[in-house]
N, C-alpha and C positions, 0 to 999 in steps of 0.2 A: 504493500500499500504506499503510495507516495504522498509525503506530506512536505509542505513548506512552512518554514517558521521565520517569520521576519522579526528584526529587532532594530534598534538605534534611533527610534523615534522620540520625539520630545519637543521642548519649547526652546526656540532659538531666535535670536535678535536679527532684524533685518542687517543684511551684510555679513552675516556669520555663515559656519559651516556645519555641515552634519553628515554622518556616514551611516547609511542603512546596510543592514546586512540580512541575506536570506539564505537559510540551510535547507538544501534538499535531502531527503531522507527516503529509503526504501527504494531506489534506483540510483543510477549513475549519472551525475549531471552533465557529464561531457556528451551525452546523447541529446540533450534537450537545447532548444533555443529558449532563452531567458529574457524576462521583460519585468520592467518596474511600470505599473499603472498608478494613477491616483484619482481620487473622487473627491469632490466637494458636494455639500448639500445641494440638491437641486439640478445638478449636472451629472451628465454620463461620466462613465469612468473613461479617462483618456490615458492614452500612451504616454509615457514619458520617455523611456529609453529601453532599447533592445540590444542584445547580442546573442550573435548567431552561435552554433556549436563551433564553427570554424574562427569566432573571434570578431568577425565584423559587426560593427555597431550602427544603431541608427538614433537619432533624437528628435525630441519634438521642437520646433524652432523656439519656443519660449524657454528652453534650457540649454540650447546649444552654447558651447563656451563656458558654462557654469557647472554643468553636472557631468560625471564621468561614470559610466557603467564599466564593470570589470567581473572576471569570474576567476576562481581559483578551483579548478576541477578537483585538485588533490583534497581540497577541504570542502568539497561539495558545497561550495558558498558563492553566492553572487553579491556584489556590492553596488551601492549608488552613492557615490561621493558628491555631496551638494555643497557647492561654494557660492558666496554671493547671493545667499537666498533673499527672495523677496516675499513679502506678505501674500502675494497671489500664489505662492508655492505651497501654501497652507493645505492640507488634506489628509485624507487616509491614503497611505501608499501601499499598494498590494503588490506583491511577487507572484510572477506567473511563469510556468514552465509549459514549454509546447514540444510536442514530439509528432511526426507523421511518419508512418510506416505503411507504404503503399498507399490505401485508400483510407486506412484507420487513423484517426487523430487521437491523441491523448493530451489533455489539457488539465492543469492543476493550478490552483489558487492558494495562496496564504490566507491568513485571517486578517492581515491588514496592521498597519502601525501609524499611530497619528504624528503628523509632524504639524506644528504650529509656529509659524513666523510672526513674531510681534514684539513689540518693544514695550 
């Protein structure tokens, strides 16, 4: 049974930094494309950053140059380094794991971690 557990959220001042972690258990991280999404009240969950199994990355325009996604397959962990945070970065951040084998798709979500950017 695949499980994702996020950590590292909290309260941070504008301009500060925070690092989120997501540990995958029950499978092998290297097989999965991983992503971070965030959700705020009244809005749809949106993609923040993603990293493919091969290491290529993609970012939402709103976080380019400020956030960095990375993975450590040996530790079965994905990270989101958040720098120069803004109040609009506030939300619940969810870790996502995706794997497709032929026509079968496997997708898993963590429980989310709250990030609040406020002075």
